[in-house]
N, C-alpha and C positions, 0 to 999 in steps of 0.2 A: 490471698484475701485482700480486698480493697482497703487501703488505709482510710481513716476517718476524714482526712483532709481532701480526698479525691472526690469531691462532689460539687455540683453547681445548683444553686437555688434559682429556679426560673420563675419570674414573677410577671404574669400578664397584668397590664394596668390600663384601664380605660376610664378617663376622667377621675383620677384618684390623686389630684394635686394636694389635697388636704392631708393625705396619708403618707406621701412620699418621704418627708423628713423623718417622721416617726418610724417608718418602715426601715430605713437605712440605720437609724439609731438602734433599733431592736436587733437587726441582723449583726451589726458591728459588736454589740454587747455579747450576743450569744457566741459568735465566733471567737472573741477574745476570752470570754470566761471559760470556754471549753477548749481553748488552744487549737482551734480549727482553722484551716486555711482554704476554705471553700470559695468557689466563685459565686458572684451574684450577677444575674442577667435579668435586667428589667426590659420588658417588651412593651413599649407604648403602642397600644392597639388603636391608633387613629384618634387619640384624645383631642377634644376641642378646648380644653383648658390648658393650664401650664404644666401638665404632667411631664411632658418630655423635657422642658427646660429645667424643671426642678430635679428630675432624675439625672440629667447630665451633670448638673452642678453638684449633687450629692455623690454621684459616682466619682467625680474628680477628687472630692475630699476623701472618699472611701479608699481610693488607691487602685492599683492595676488589677486587683481581683474583681472589680466591678465593671460591667459592660452595659451599654444601653442600645437596644435595637428599636426600630420604629417602623410602623405601618402607616402609610399615607392616609389610609382610611380604615374605619373599623371593620375588621374581618371576622373577629370572633376568637374565643378562647382556644379553640383547637389550633387555628393558624398561628396564634401567639405562642402556643406551646411548641409547635414545630419550629418556628423561627428561633425561639430561645435555644432549642436543642442544637441547631446549626451553629449558633454563636458559641455555645459552651464547648469546652474542651475536656471536661471531666468525664470519667466513665460511669458516674452515677448522677442522676438528675432528680431534683426535688421540686415538685410543682407547688408553689405557695401563693396564696391570694394576697393582693395588695391592700385589701381592706383591713388586714390585721385581725380578722376574726379567728385566726389560728395563732398559736404562740410560737415564736421562733425557738423557744426552749424545747419544743418537740423535735427539732431537727436532729439532735444527737440520738434521740430514741429511735428515730427512723433509720439512721445510719447504723446503729447497733444491730438492728434486725437484718439490714443488708449485709453487714459484715458476718453475720451468722450463717449466711448462705442463701437467703431468700432473693428471688429475682425482683419481686414487686412487694412493696409494703404500702397498704392503704390505711387511712385514718378513719376510724368509726366515731362519728360525732356522738357525744353523750350529753345528757342533761337536756333541759328544755330550751328550745330555740325556735325562731320564726320558721314557718313552712315545714315544721317537723312532721305533720300529718301527711302532707303531699310527698315529702321526701321518703317517709317510711313505706307508703303505698308503692311508690315508684321502685324503690329498692326491692321490695318483696316480689313485685311483678318481674323485675329483672332476674332475681334469683330463680324464680320458678321457670322462666324461659331458658336461662343459660346455665343454671346449676353451677354457679361460681361459689367458692368457699369463703366469701366475705359478705358483710352485711351492708356496706356503704360504698357505692361505686363512684360517687362524685364528691370527693373530699380531697384533702391534702394527701399526697402520695409521693413515694420515692421508688425509683426503679433504675435498672441498668440501661444506659443510653442505647445500647445495641438493640434493645427491644423496640424502641420507637423508630429506629432507623429501618427496621424490618417490617413495619406495619404501615399501610396506607390509610391515613385518616381523612375522612370527608368532613365537610363543615359540621360543626357541633358534635362530632364523634369523640371528643375527649372524654365524654361520659361513658363511652364503651371501650376505652383503651384497655382497661383491665380485662373485660370480657374477651376482646380480640386476642390479647396476649395470652390469656389462660387457654384459649382454644388452640394456640400454637404450642402449648406445652410448658410455658413458663410457670414457675411456682409463685404462689400468692399467699400472703398472710395479712393480718390487720392488727392495729393497736388502737386502743381507746384514746381519743383526744377531745379536749373541751373546745366548744365553739363559743367565742366571746361576742358580745353585742358590738355592732359597728359604732364607732365613735365619731366618724366624719364621713361625708358623702352619702350617696344613696345606692341601693342595690341595683345591679345591672342585669340580674337574672331572675326576674319575677314577671308575673302576669299570666293570665289564663292561656294566651297563645303559646307560651312556652310549654305548658302542660300538654296541649294537644300535639305540638310538634315533637315533644319527647316520646310520647306514646307511639307516634308514627315512626320515629327513628328506631324505637324498640323493635317494632315489627320488621322494619327493613333489615336491621342487623341480624335478627333471628333468621329471616329468610336467607340472608347472605351466608350465614354460618351453616345453615341447614342444607342449602341446595346449591351453593356456588361451586362446590367441588363435584357434585353429582346432580346436575340439573335434569338429567333424564329421569331421575326418580320422581320428579314432580310432573314435568311436562309430558314425558314419554308415558308414564303411568296413566295420567289423565287421558292422553290421546288414545291409548289402547282401550281403556275402559269405555270411552264414548263410541269408538269404532265398533267394538264388540256389541255394545247395547244397540247401536243402529242396525247392525247385521241381524241380531236376534229379532228385533221388531220386524225387519224385512222378511225374515224367514217365517215368522208367524203369519204375515200377510200372504206370503206364497202358499202356505198350508191352507189358509182360509179360502183362497181362490181355487186351489186344486180340488178341495173337497166340496166346493160350491156352498160353503157356509155363508150365511147372510152377512153382509158388510156391517162393521161396527156402526154405532149410532152417528158418529161424526163422519162416516164414509171412509173410503180408501185414500182419497187424494191428500187430505191433511196428514195422515200417517205416513204416506209416501214422502211428503215434504219433510217430516220429522226425521225419517230415515236418512235422507240426503243430507240434512243439516248435521246430524250426529256424525255421520261418516266423514263429511268434509272437515268439520271442526276437529274431529279426532285425528285425522291424518295431518292436518295443519299443526296441531299441538305436538304430535310426534316428530314432525319435521323440525319444528322450532326447538324441541328438546335435543334433537340430534345436532343441530347447529350450535346450540348453547354448550353441548358436550365438547365439541371441537374447540370452542373458545376457551372453555375451562382447561383443556389440555394445553393450549398455547400459553395460558396464564401460568400454569404450573411450570412449564418450561422456562418462562421468563423469570419467575421467582427463583428457580434453581440457578439460573445464570447469575442473578443478582447476588445470591448467597455465595456462589463460587468467587465472584469478583470481590465481595466483602472479605472473604477468607484470605484472598491473595493480597489485598491491601492491608 
C-alpha cells in the first residue's frame, strides 16, 4: 500500500503570477496539517508574466520538496502534465490547477482512495459554476462514446505515475487521460469536490474554438480506441462492401446486355463508370486497411518491448 506521503502535486501554471504565493501557502498548510510529505512540482507553461520567478522564489522557501520546471513557450496542459511527471519522483501524481478553484484540502481525500486500491481517482465538480452547461454536455457525450464509470473527465485527479508513463498523450489529450487509461484496464473511481470561483487572473481554457476542438478530439480518440487495434474492421470492411456493390452492379449490366433488355434511362456508360469507381475505391480501401493492420501489429510489438523494459528497470 502506497503511504500517504508518497505523492507529487503537479501544478501546470500559465500566467498565474497572482495565484502563486497563495497556492504555495495553501499547499504548505495542507501538507503540515495532515502531516504529509508530498512533492510539489510547478510547471511554468511559457508564462509571459512573473509566474516563473515567483514560483522559483516560493519553492526555495518551501524547501527541497518543491520543484519548478519551465517551458520556453506555451505548449498546453497536456505537455505540462507530462513534464511534471518526469520531474516528480513519487509513485502517485495529483494534477492540481494553479487558479485555486479546487481546495488543497481535497488532496488527502484523493490519496485515501488511492490507498484503498484504486488506480485513478477523479474529482466530480458539484454546485453551480461557470461553463457548467458546456461541461455537462461534454461529459455526457464522452460517457456515451467511451462508457467510462465517472461523470467528470476534466477535473482534479490523482493516479499512479506508471499509468502516465505507459500512455502516449497528444496535444490537449489530458482531457482523455482517464478514457485512455480505463481502456487499458486501470480502475477508476470519483469523489465529489467543490469548485471555487477564481479570485485572481483570468481563465485560460474558454472560448467557442475550444468547444469545437474538444468535440473534434472526442471523435479522434473514439476512432483511435475503436479501430487502432483492428483497422481492418473499418477500412477492410468498407473496401469489401464497395467492391461487392460494384461487382453486383456490373453483373446486373451483364445480364441486361445478355438478354438484350433495353438500357437504363441514363445509359450503360455512366453505370460502367460507377462500377469501376466502386471497385477501385473498394480495393484501395482494403489495401489501406491491410497496411494499417501491419502498422498496428508493429505498434503492439513496440508497446510490448516498452513494457518489458519498464519491468526490467
